Every structure is written in structure tokens, then in C-alpha cells.
N, C-alpha and C positions, 0 to 999 in steps of 0.2 A: 729736452733731449727723448724724456719718458714716452713722450707722444710720438714723436717720428719713429720711434722704435714700435708703441701700438698699431700705429696706422701702417706700420710696415707688417707688420705680427697680422692684422687682419687683413690686408691685401693681400700678402698669399695666400691667409686662408681660403678668402675668399674664391683665389683661383683653383687652390686645389680643388675645393667643393665641386667646381664646375670643367674640371678636368673629364675626359675620358673615362669611362669605365671597362673592367675587358671581362669581355663574353667568351666563353669554349663552348664550341659546337655541341649538339646532343648528336652524335654519331647514330644513334641507333633512331632517331628522329630527324633525319637531314637524308633528303635523296634528291639527286641530280636527273630527271627524266627526261628523253630526249625522243622525237618523232621526227617523219619524214617518209616521201611518198614511193614505193616501192613499184614502179614501171608504171605509175598512174592506175593500177588497182584496188593497191590498198595502200593503206597508211602502219607502218611500221613504228611500234615503241619498243625501247630500253629503257635502262637506267645505270645508274653509277649508283654504287653506296661506299661503305665506310669515310665517309666524308668527317675530315677533322682539320680545326683551324677555329679561327678567334674575330671575333669584331670588338672592336674598341668603339664604344657607343658615348658619344656626347649628347646626352639631352639636351643641353642647355644650344647647342650648337650643332644639334645633328649633320650640316655638312662639312665637320671638321672629325667627322666619324669615321674609321677605315675598317676593311673585311680583307682577311688574308686565308683562302681556304684552300686545302688542296685533297686529291682522291685518285686511287688508284687505279690506274689504266683497265688492269688486270680484273675489278670487280664490275665492270661490264657485265649486264647479264640482260637479253633481250627473249628470252625462253625456248630459246631451239638451241641448243651444245654446239651445232656445225656451224650455225651463223655467229657465235660467240667465237670459236674456234677461226672462223675465217677474220675475222675483225683482226681477231689480236697475231695474225699472219702478217706476210710481208705485202700485201696487199692494200693494207690499209696500217695498221699502226707498226706492225714490226715489234709485238712488244714484248717487251724484257720484264722478270720481276724485279719491283721496286720503282717502275716505270711511272710517273705521275701526271696528273692532269692539275694544273692551279690557275690559280685565280686570285691577284693581288689590285685592292683598289688605289685609284688613283686619282680620285675626284669624287666628289657628291653634290648631286643639284638638287634642292630640295624641290620638291614640285607642289607638295599639298601636306596636309597635317600630318598624314601617315606615310607615305610616297615620297622618293625620290627615283633619280636616274643616278645608277651606280657608274663611273666609267671606271675603268680597270684594266691589265693586262692577263689576258690567260693563253696560258702556254700550254701546248699541247704537242704532241709526235715532234720535240723539238723546236718546234716555231711558235713566238709570241707576238700577239694580235693584240689590239685595242678594242675592246667590245664594249657593249651598254647595256645593264640591268635596269627593266624597269622594274622595280620594288615596291614594296610594301609592308609595313610594320604590321602585323594582326594582330599582336597583343603584346602587352610588356606587363609584367606584375609578377605573384610570388606562384610558387608553382606549385597546388595544394597538395600533393604527395613527396615533394623533393624540398618541400618546407623553405625556400631560397628564392632570390630574384630569374626571373627565367624571360624570356625574347622567343618571339616566332616572327619568320619571314616567308613571303613567296617571293619569289620574282620571275621574269621569262625574258628571254633574250633569243637571237635569231644567228646562228651562225654560216657561212658557207666551207663546206668540210672540205674543198680544195684547198683552201687558203691556209690550211694545216697539212697538207700532204696527206691527206686521207680521202684522194678524190676519186678513189677507183671507180667504173659503170657511170660516172656523169656522161650526159647529165639522166641517161635514162633510170637509172636509181637517183632521185634528188639530190643535188648540190647543198639546198637550204636544207638546214635543223634548226627544227624546233625544239630550243630549251626551254623547261617549266623545272626550276629549286623552289625548296620547301624546308627552310633548316629548322629547328629551333636551337636556342644558344641559354647556357647555363651563367649564371654571374660566378668569376673564378673567385678563389680565396685568397 
């Protein structure tokens, strides 16, 4: 009987050791940058800030990990106030205080030692579509200043903005939007 109890306890301990660990995004070092073609003359850039969320990271089985993030629509910044105001208008987002863009992973396919395709639901402007992030783990280790476990990822994807109800002036202004993501996350306590 003691052997059975010991074996069960060891089994539970090894399962717990392999469980995903929670990391919380560092909003001060996490950005979502986007760009699109403006009438074919230039590439216009913008970014979102105020990103919050968590990564449940399973080092032994990365495909069992998950990502859940959000950012305020009104945090969008393009470098020109009139453009930002126009994006928040009814022509595009019709944004109100508290409106969020969210991403929740639905599956992860490991593609290399530090790379993966992360499929998830992107919700923007009251519309949810599946997107795939091409992600890379930049580094995992102890943060030299914070003195705790830390991780950093970069990812890219491409969306069609009209799929999310923000397609005004397409195709003259590109309907395709390139997205570059860089996040840091700290181990939760």
C-alpha cells in the first residue's frame, strides 16, 4: 500500500513539475506595430501599446502552452493625431473608451527549436477571426535587473482589415495589414 501511495505521489509531482508556468506580459516592453500601403506612395506605420495578458508556458511540451492578450483600441498611435482620430471615428473603429483588441490562442504547432505557429482568435471591432502568428522565442532566462524568470517573443502575421469591419478606402489604401509583435513576460508569483 505504501508503494502505491509513493508511486501516486511521485506521479503527481512529476506531472506538476511539467505543468505550464504562468508569465505576465511586461506592458512597458511589449508592442504591436502595424503597417500598410498608402495609395502605393508610402508605407504608413502605427502601433498599439498598453498590452496586457499572460502566457502559460509549458517548456516540456510547448504545444500545450497558451497565450491570452488584450490592448486598448484607443492606444493606437500613428504619429499624426488627425489620422489617429480618423481611425477612431465611425469610418473605421467607431471606438469608445474601453474597447479592446484581444487574441486568444487556440493551438500551437512547434516548427523548430525556438519557433512555432500560434493559431488563435483575434477579436477586433466586434469581429472574431482566426489568425496565425509566426512566433519566435528570443530568450528565456533570469532578467538581470528584475532578478526573476523572464521571456521574450517576436511574432508576425498579416490580416485583411476589411474582414474586421475597418476596410474604409480599400483597395486604394491597402486592405492587407502587416503586423509585427514583440513582447516580454515575467514569471508570475
